[in-house]
One Martini backbone bead per residue (centre of mass of N, CA, C, O) as a GRO file, in nm:
protein
  353
    1UNK     BB    1   5.298   1.907  -2.067
    2UNK     BB    2   5.416   1.722  -1.843
    3UNK     BB    3   5.249   1.836  -1.609
    4UNK     BB    4   4.973   1.769  -1.718
    5UNK     BB    5   5.011   1.464  -1.733
    6UNK     BB    6   5.076   1.425  -1.435
    7UNK     BB    7   4.810   1.540  -1.321
    8UNK     BB    8   4.625   1.343  -1.466
    9UNK     BB    9   4.742   1.079  -1.354
   10UNK     BB   10   4.692   1.147  -1.055
   11UNK     BB   11   4.385   1.172  -1.076
   12UNK     BB   12   4.325   0.887  -1.174
   13UNK     BB   13   4.453   0.742  -0.929
   14UNK     BB   14   4.271   0.872  -0.714
   15UNK     BB   15   3.995   0.780  -0.825
   16UNK     BB   16   4.050   0.476  -0.824
   17UNK     BB   17   4.112   0.449  -0.517
   18UNK     BB   18   3.845   0.574  -0.423
   19UNK     BB   19   3.664   0.363  -0.548
   20UNK     BB   20   3.787   0.115  -0.404
   21UNK     BB   21   3.718   0.205  -0.116
   22UNK     BB   22   3.412   0.211  -0.156
   23UNK     BB   23   3.376  -0.087  -0.238
   24UNK     BB   24   3.504  -0.207   0.018
   25UNK     BB   25   3.297  -0.080   0.227
   26UNK     BB   26   3.027  -0.183   0.057
   27UNK     BB   27   3.061  -0.388  -0.133
   28UNK     BB   28   2.751  -0.508  -0.275
   29UNK     BB   29   2.587  -0.269  -0.223
   30UNK     BB   30   2.308  -0.278  -0.444
   31UNK     BB   31   2.350  -0.533  -0.580
   32UNK     BB   32   2.118  -0.716  -0.769
   33UNK     BB   33   2.291  -1.006  -0.751
   34UNK     BB   34   2.265  -1.010  -0.445
   35UNK     BB   35   2.137  -1.260  -0.221
   36UNK     BB   36   2.233  -1.105   0.058
   37UNK     BB   37   1.942  -0.965   0.033
   38UNK     BB   38   1.670  -0.733   0.135
   39UNK     BB   39   1.386  -0.656  -0.037
   40UNK     BB   40   1.194  -0.360   0.048
   41UNK     BB   41   0.841  -0.282  -0.008
   42UNK     BB   42   0.628   0.008  -0.084
   43UNK     BB   43   0.274  -0.009  -0.200
   44UNK     BB   44   0.031   0.188  -0.351
   45UNK     BB   45  -0.224   0.035  -0.572
   46UNK     BB   46  -0.499   0.163  -0.621
   47UNK     BB   47  -0.777   0.003  -0.593
   48UNK     BB   48  -0.795  -0.327  -0.546
   49UNK     BB   49  -1.060  -0.477  -0.701
   50UNK     BB   50  -1.290  -0.671  -0.757
   51UNK     BB   51  -1.599  -0.760  -0.958
   52UNK     BB   52  -1.749  -0.835  -0.698
   53UNK     BB   53  -2.017  -0.816  -0.511
   54UNK     BB   54  -2.024  -0.725  -0.171
   55UNK     BB   55  -2.273  -0.733   0.077
   56UNK     BB   56  -2.056  -0.642   0.320
   57UNK     BB   57  -1.949  -0.412   0.098
   58UNK     BB   58  -2.022  -0.082   0.010
   59UNK     BB   59  -1.737   0.014  -0.118
   60UNK     BB   60  -1.788  -0.181  -0.396
   61UNK     BB   61  -2.024  -0.069  -0.583
   62UNK     BB   62  -1.839   0.064  -0.817
   63UNK     BB   63  -1.669  -0.226  -0.843
   64UNK     BB   64  -1.834  -0.300  -1.121
   65UNK     BB   65  -1.968  -0.343  -1.424
   66UNK     BB   66  -2.239  -0.163  -1.311
   67UNK     BB   67  -2.083   0.055  -1.202
   68UNK     BB   68  -1.947   0.367  -1.221
   69UNK     BB   69  -1.656   0.232  -1.323
   70UNK     BB   70  -1.671  -0.021  -1.497
   71UNK     BB   71  -1.557  -0.290  -1.344
   72UNK     BB   72  -1.387  -0.528  -1.519
   73UNK     BB   73  -1.202  -0.790  -1.626
   74UNK     BB   74  -1.014  -0.635  -1.812
   75UNK     BB   75  -0.925  -0.423  -1.609
   76UNK     BB   76  -0.832  -0.612  -1.389
   77UNK     BB   77  -0.617  -0.772  -1.552
   78UNK     BB   78  -0.450  -0.521  -1.619
   79UNK     BB   79  -0.380  -0.440  -1.328
   80UNK     BB   80  -0.229  -0.695  -1.249
   81UNK     BB   81  -0.018  -0.683  -1.475
   82UNK     BB   82   0.093  -0.402  -1.404
   83UNK     BB   83   0.181  -0.452  -1.110
   84UNK     BB   84   0.370  -0.698  -1.169
   85UNK     BB   85   0.569  -0.527  -1.340
   86UNK     BB   86   0.659  -0.333  -1.131
   87UNK     BB   87   0.757  -0.527  -0.908
   88UNK     BB   88   0.954  -0.695  -1.105
   89UNK     BB   89   1.137  -0.420  -1.179
   90UNK     BB   90   1.300  -0.320  -0.930
   91UNK     BB   91   1.446  -0.605  -0.988
   92UNK     BB   92   1.628  -0.768  -1.244
   93UNK     BB   93   1.717  -1.033  -1.055
   94UNK     BB   94   1.497  -0.996  -0.816
   95UNK     BB   95   1.249  -1.042  -0.624
   96UNK     BB   96   1.089  -0.928  -0.385
   97UNK     BB   97   1.066  -1.017  -0.039
   98UNK     BB   98   0.905  -0.757   0.064
   99UNK     BB   99   0.546  -0.637   0.054
  100UNK     BB  100   0.380  -0.350   0.115
  101UNK     BB  101   0.017  -0.307   0.098
  102UNK     BB  102  -0.217  -0.084  -0.045
  103UNK     BB  103  -0.538  -0.106  -0.148
  104UNK     BB  104  -0.723  -0.374  -0.073
  105UNK     BB  105  -1.000  -0.570  -0.056
  106UNK     BB  106  -0.866  -0.865  -0.054
  107UNK     BB  107  -0.723  -1.176  -0.083
  108UNK     BB  108  -0.790  -1.248  -0.375
  109UNK     BB  109  -0.622  -1.019  -0.515
  110UNK     BB  110  -0.351  -1.133  -0.407
  111UNK     BB  111  -0.366  -1.407  -0.537
  112UNK     BB  112  -0.372  -1.294  -0.830
  113UNK     BB  113  -0.103  -1.143  -0.815
  114UNK     BB  114   0.096  -1.378  -0.725
  115UNK     BB  115  -0.008  -1.554  -0.991
  116UNK     BB  116   0.145  -1.404  -1.174
  117UNK     BB  117   0.394  -1.465  -1.396
  118UNK     BB  118   0.605  -1.248  -1.273
  119UNK     BB  119   0.556  -1.371  -0.952
  120UNK     BB  120   0.549  -1.680  -0.910
  121UNK     BB  121   0.853  -1.756  -0.834
  122UNK     BB  122   0.840  -1.643  -0.531
  123UNK     BB  123   0.628  -1.767  -0.349
  124UNK     BB  124   0.405  -1.606  -0.203
  125UNK     BB  125   0.302  -1.490   0.085
  126UNK     BB  126   0.016  -1.408   0.310
  127UNK     BB  127  -0.084  -1.109   0.494
  128UNK     BB  128  -0.430  -1.078   0.623
  129UNK     BB  129  -0.700  -0.843   0.712
  130UNK     BB  130  -0.996  -0.736   0.776
  131UNK     BB  131  -1.128  -0.418   0.773
  132UNK     BB  132  -1.339  -0.133   0.879
  133UNK     BB  133  -1.331   0.014   0.635
  134UNK     BB  134  -1.566   0.199   0.444
  135UNK     BB  135  -1.417   0.133   0.153
  136UNK     BB  136  -1.285  -0.165   0.168
  137UNK     BB  137  -0.981  -0.130   0.260
  138UNK     BB  138  -0.648  -0.269   0.279
  139UNK     BB  139  -0.377  -0.429   0.421
  140UNK     BB  140  -0.054  -0.596   0.331
  141UNK     BB  141   0.155  -0.898   0.300
  142UNK     BB  142   0.429  -1.000   0.102
  143UNK     BB  143   0.632  -1.310   0.087
  144UNK     BB  144   0.909  -1.486   0.086
  145UNK     BB  145   0.939  -1.802   0.206
  146UNK     BB  146   1.262  -1.828   0.169
  147UNK     BB  147   1.315  -1.534   0.348
  148UNK     BB  148   1.031  -1.549   0.521
  149UNK     BB  149   0.943  -1.680   0.830
  150UNK     BB  150   0.650  -1.729   0.931
  151UNK     BB  151   0.468  -1.669   1.247
  152UNK     BB  152   0.284  -1.391   1.255
  153UNK     BB  153  -0.040  -1.201   1.293
  154UNK     BB  154  -0.189  -0.864   1.341
  155UNK     BB  155  -0.464  -0.654   1.403
  156UNK     BB  156  -0.461  -0.306   1.452
  157UNK     BB  157  -0.651  -0.088   1.592
  158UNK     BB  158  -0.800   0.236   1.478
  159UNK     BB  159  -0.902   0.457   1.722
  160UNK     BB  160  -1.122   0.690   1.869
  161UNK     BB  161  -1.192   0.786   2.188
  162UNK     BB  162  -1.428   1.020   2.094
  163UNK     BB  163  -1.513   0.794   1.842
  164UNK     BB  164  -1.687   0.500   1.800
  165UNK     BB  165  -1.750   0.538   1.466
  166UNK     BB  166  -1.459   0.515   1.401
  167UNK     BB  167  -1.305   0.402   1.083
  168UNK     BB  168  -1.017   0.214   0.976
  169UNK     BB  169  -0.731   0.105   0.909
  170UNK     BB  170  -0.538  -0.125   0.991
  171UNK     BB  171  -0.261  -0.250   1.156
  172UNK     BB  172   0.002  -0.458   1.037
  173UNK     BB  173   0.147  -0.735   1.220
  174UNK     BB  174   0.451  -0.894   1.130
  175UNK     BB  175   0.611  -1.212   1.200
  176UNK     BB  176   0.962  -1.314   1.137
  177UNK     BB  177   1.225  -1.487   0.969
  178UNK     BB  178   1.562  -1.401   0.912
  179UNK     BB  179   1.843  -1.570   0.847
  180UNK     BB  180   1.703  -1.810   1.028
  181UNK     BB  181   1.719  -1.611   1.325
  182UNK     BB  182   1.583  -1.327   1.270
  183UNK     BB  183   1.370  -1.116   1.400
  184UNK     BB  184   1.086  -0.964   1.223
  185UNK     BB  185   0.914  -0.655   1.230
  186UNK     BB  186   0.609  -0.572   1.056
  187UNK     BB  187   0.452  -0.261   0.949
  188UNK     BB  188   0.135  -0.187   0.807
  189UNK     BB  189   0.024   0.119   0.657
  190UNK     BB  190  -0.299   0.340   0.638
  191UNK     BB  191  -0.368   0.639   0.680
  192UNK     BB  192  -0.544   0.902   0.697
  193UNK     BB  193  -0.651   1.113   0.492
  194UNK     BB  194  -0.677   1.460   0.362
  195UNK     BB  195  -0.959   1.453   0.342
  196UNK     BB  196  -1.090   1.775   0.449
  197UNK     BB  197  -0.798   1.839   0.540
  198UNK     BB  198  -0.501   1.846   0.687
  199UNK     BB  199  -0.568   1.976   0.957
  200UNK     BB  200  -0.854   1.834   1.014
  201UNK     BB  201  -0.695   1.528   0.997
  202UNK     BB  202  -0.444   1.502   1.178
  203UNK     BB  203  -0.543   1.358   1.443
  204UNK     BB  204  -0.571   1.080   1.304
  205UNK     BB  205  -0.266   1.041   1.248
  206UNK     BB  206  -0.168   1.082   1.538
  207UNK     BB  207  -0.318   0.841   1.648
  208UNK     BB  208  -0.177   0.620   1.480
  209UNK     BB  209   0.110   0.690   1.579
  210UNK     BB  210   0.060   0.622   1.880
  211UNK     BB  211  -0.016   0.329   1.837
  212UNK     BB  212   0.248   0.241   1.699
  213UNK     BB  213   0.446   0.338   1.914
  214UNK     BB  214   0.348   0.152   2.136
  215UNK     BB  215   0.428  -0.113   1.987
  216UNK     BB  216   0.727  -0.050   1.968
  217UNK     BB  217   0.791  -0.012   2.266
  218UNK     BB  218   0.710  -0.304   2.355
  219UNK     BB  219   0.936  -0.437   2.195
  220UNK     BB  220   1.186  -0.266   2.313
  221UNK     BB  221   1.141  -0.349   2.605
  222UNK     BB  222   1.212  -0.661   2.545
  223UNK     BB  223   1.400  -0.551   2.284
  224UNK     BB  224   1.648  -0.330   2.202
  225UNK     BB  225   1.734  -0.524   1.928
  226UNK     BB  226   1.514  -0.488   1.742
  227UNK     BB  227   1.356  -0.570   1.432
  228UNK     BB  228   1.213  -0.290   1.254
  229UNK     BB  229   0.947  -0.236   1.009
  230UNK     BB  230   0.797   0.051   0.851
  231UNK     BB  231   0.513   0.074   0.641
  232UNK     BB  232   0.360   0.307   0.413
  233UNK     BB  233   0.068   0.514   0.396
  234UNK     BB  234   0.047   0.809   0.593
  235UNK     BB  235  -0.036   1.099   0.471
  236UNK     BB  236   0.248   1.177   0.557
  237UNK     BB  237   0.540   1.335   0.621
  238UNK     BB  238   0.856   1.319   0.764
  239UNK     BB  239   0.808   1.629   0.897
  240UNK     BB  240   0.576   1.547   1.039
  241UNK     BB  241   0.454   1.501   1.347
  242UNK     BB  242   0.374   1.194   1.339
  243UNK     BB  243   0.679   1.115   1.255
  244UNK     BB  244   0.895   1.304   1.391
  245UNK     BB  245   0.760   1.295   1.690
  246UNK     BB  246   0.596   1.041   1.762
  247UNK     BB  247   0.794   0.830   1.620
  248UNK     BB  248   1.087   0.933   1.607
  249UNK     BB  249   1.174   0.997   1.291
  250UNK     BB  250   1.484   1.009   1.135
  251UNK     BB  251   1.830   1.086   0.985
  252UNK     BB  252   1.998   0.959   1.208
  253UNK     BB  253   2.304   0.762   1.183
  254UNK     BB  254   2.422   0.819   1.510
  255UNK     BB  255   2.239   0.692   1.708
  256UNK     BB  256   2.210   0.598   2.077
  257UNK     BB  257   1.892   0.570   2.046
  258UNK     BB  258   1.666   0.304   2.038
  259UNK     BB  259   1.398   0.493   2.009
  260UNK     BB  260   1.521   0.591   1.757
  261UNK     BB  261   1.424   0.635   1.433
  262UNK     BB  262   1.461   0.547   1.079
  263UNK     BB  263   1.413   0.749   0.788
  264UNK     BB  264   1.464   0.661   0.458
  265UNK     BB  265   1.283   0.921   0.321
  266UNK     BB  266   1.386   1.201   0.424
  267UNK     BB  267   1.595   1.292   0.218
  268UNK     BB  268   1.398   1.301  -0.023
  269UNK     BB  269   1.221   1.521   0.100
  270UNK     BB  270   1.449   1.738   0.115
  271UNK     BB  271   1.468   1.710  -0.216
  272UNK     BB  272   1.165   1.716  -0.323
  273UNK     BB  273   1.073   1.426  -0.311
  274UNK     BB  274   0.830   1.158  -0.426
  275UNK     BB  275   0.528   0.931  -0.440
  276UNK     BB  276   0.330   1.193  -0.474
  277UNK     BB  277   0.112   1.389  -0.679
  278UNK     BB  278   0.009   1.736  -0.596
  279UNK     BB  279  -0.039   2.007  -0.764
  280UNK     BB  280   0.278   1.987  -0.862
  281UNK     BB  281   0.355   1.823  -0.599
  282UNK     BB  282   0.569   1.649  -0.398
  283UNK     BB  283   0.495   1.353  -0.190
  284UNK     BB  284   0.612   1.180   0.113
  285UNK     BB  285   0.390   0.926   0.199
  286UNK     BB  286   0.592   0.698   0.163
  287UNK     BB  287   0.734   0.482   0.411
  288UNK     BB  288   1.057   0.391   0.568
  289UNK     BB  289   1.105   0.238   0.890
  290UNK     BB  290   1.374   0.188   1.129
  291UNK     BB  291   1.562   0.041   1.352
  292UNK     BB  292   1.864   0.061   1.490
  293UNK     BB  293   1.968  -0.233   1.447
  294UNK     BB  294   1.951  -0.187   1.122
  295UNK     BB  295   2.202   0.016   1.139
  296UNK     BB  296   2.430  -0.187   1.309
  297UNK     BB  297   2.390  -0.488   1.235
  298UNK     BB  298   2.658  -0.708   1.133
  299UNK     BB  299   2.536  -1.004   1.170
  300UNK     BB  300   2.291  -0.929   1.041
  301UNK     BB  301   2.069  -0.728   0.932
  302UNK     BB  302   2.132  -0.427   0.735
  303UNK     BB  303   2.180  -0.140   0.607
  304UNK     BB  304   2.297  -0.072   0.286
  305UNK     BB  305   2.196   0.197   0.230
  306UNK     BB  306   2.144   0.533   0.327
  307UNK     BB  307   1.870   0.491   0.166
  308UNK     BB  308   1.589   0.521   0.017
  309UNK     BB  309   1.379   0.446  -0.268
  310UNK     BB  310   1.244   0.546  -0.588
  311UNK     BB  311   1.036   0.401  -0.816
  312UNK     BB  312   1.111   0.544  -1.154
  313UNK     BB  313   0.929   0.513  -1.462
  314UNK     BB  314   0.810   0.615  -1.761
  315UNK     BB  315   0.616   0.368  -1.828
  316UNK     BB  316   0.441   0.453  -1.540
  317UNK     BB  317   0.393   0.730  -1.659
  318UNK     BB  318   0.275   1.082  -1.680
  319UNK     BB  319   0.245   1.350  -1.894
  320UNK     BB  320   0.220   1.677  -1.762
  321UNK     BB  321   0.186   1.979  -1.916
  322UNK     BB  322   0.133   2.186  -1.692
  323UNK     BB  323   0.418   2.092  -1.537
  324UNK     BB  324   0.637   1.945  -1.697
  325UNK     BB  325   0.573   1.626  -1.592
  326UNK     BB  326   0.613   1.326  -1.447
  327UNK     BB  327   0.353   1.111  -1.330
  328UNK     BB  328   0.158   0.906  -1.198
  329UNK     BB  329  -0.027   0.643  -1.349
  330UNK     BB  330  -0.355   0.626  -1.315
  331UNK     BB  331  -0.656   0.458  -1.322
  332UNK     BB  332  -0.815   0.690  -1.174
  333UNK     BB  333  -1.045   0.988  -1.210
  334UNK     BB  334  -1.269   0.916  -1.044
  335UNK     BB  335  -1.476   0.789  -1.308
  336UNK     BB  336  -1.218   0.798  -1.477
  337UNK     BB  337  -1.057   0.603  -1.717
  338UNK     BB  338  -0.690   0.551  -1.766
  339UNK     BB  339  -0.516   0.275  -1.724
  340UNK     BB  340  -0.322   0.273  -1.499
  341UNK     BB  341  -0.141   0.180  -1.217
  342UNK     BB  342  -0.073   0.431  -1.005
  343UNK     BB  343  -0.074   0.714  -0.778
  344UNK     BB  344   0.182   0.561  -0.687
  345UNK     BB  345   0.504   0.503  -0.573
  346UNK     BB  346   0.743   0.302  -0.511
  347UNK     BB  347   0.929   0.196  -0.225
  348UNK     BB  348   1.274   0.126  -0.106
  349UNK     BB  349   1.486  -0.127   0.069
  350UNK     BB  350   1.817  -0.241   0.164
  351UNK     BB  351   1.923  -0.537   0.302
  352UNK     BB  352   2.215  -0.679   0.472
  353UNK     BB  353   2.441  -0.978   0.555
   0.00000   0.00000   0.00000
C-alpha cells in the first residue's frame, strides 16, 4: 500500500511540475484576458447583401424584397445580428482585433455590421473596394483602430492572361501598424469557387495564388523580416497545389527559409477538420497563412499558439441527420431561406507581443 501511495504522489508531483513548465514557456498564450494579444479572424459570412436594388450590380437582383430570395429588412437585420453574435463570441473577453471578411455586397453592409450593439465598442475601421465580381460580392477588412493603425490599402486585380472577359474578386492588401511600430501586411482573399468542377476550375485558383505570391515576394524582397498575414476563403485546401506549392505554405515550424510561409490551418486539415461541410465531408477552405517573421519575432508580435483554430459552437450549427453531425447553419440553400448564420465557420489565429 505504501508503494502505491508513493507512486501516486510521485506522479502527481511530476504532472504538477510538467504543467508549470508548460505555463512558464507559454506565458499567457491563448489566455483570452491577455490584452497583449492580437486576435485575427477570417470569416466567409455568406452573401451579406443589403435589400436595395443596385442598378449597377445585376448580381443583387435576387437580394431584394421582391427578388427570388425575398430578402427583406427583417431577414437582413437578423443576419446582421447573427453575424455580430458569432464574431463577438470568438473571444469572451475582447472583440477580435482584425477580421478578414468574404462575401459582402458593399461598404454599407459593413457599416451596419460594425454598428451593431455587440460590435460597437470595438470602434472598427473598414478597408474595402468594390470588385468586378459578376455576383457583386467583395472582400473587406475590419480592424480595431486602437490596435491596428491603418496606413493604406489597395485592390489587386485577379485576371486571366488568356481571357480578358474573366472577372472575379480582387485581393485586398491592407497595410497598418501594430504594437505602435511594427508594419503588418494583411491580404484578404476569396478565390474562384469550385462550381463547375474542382479540376475544371483549378487553373483559376492557381492563377490567384500566383498573383498573391508575386505580391508577397515583392514585400519580402524589400524586407525579409516583413510581417505578412494572408486570410480568406481560397476554395482550396492547405494540401492543394495552389496553397502548398504556389504559395509555398507549409506547417514547418522550424523553417530557415524566409520565403516559406506557414499555414496555421494545415494541421487541422490533416486531422480532417474544416471550416466548410460539403456532402458530409469537412473542407478546410478558409486559411490563415503567415510569414516566417511572425513565427520567430520575439520582439514584436509572433504566433501565440502552435496553430490556428476553428470557432465552432452548436448554437450556430445545424444538426444534419443524414450524416449524424452538426454542420454550419446557412442562411440560404438555393432559394430556400433557412435563417442560419453562414455556410462557413470562422477561423482564427492569436499573435502575442
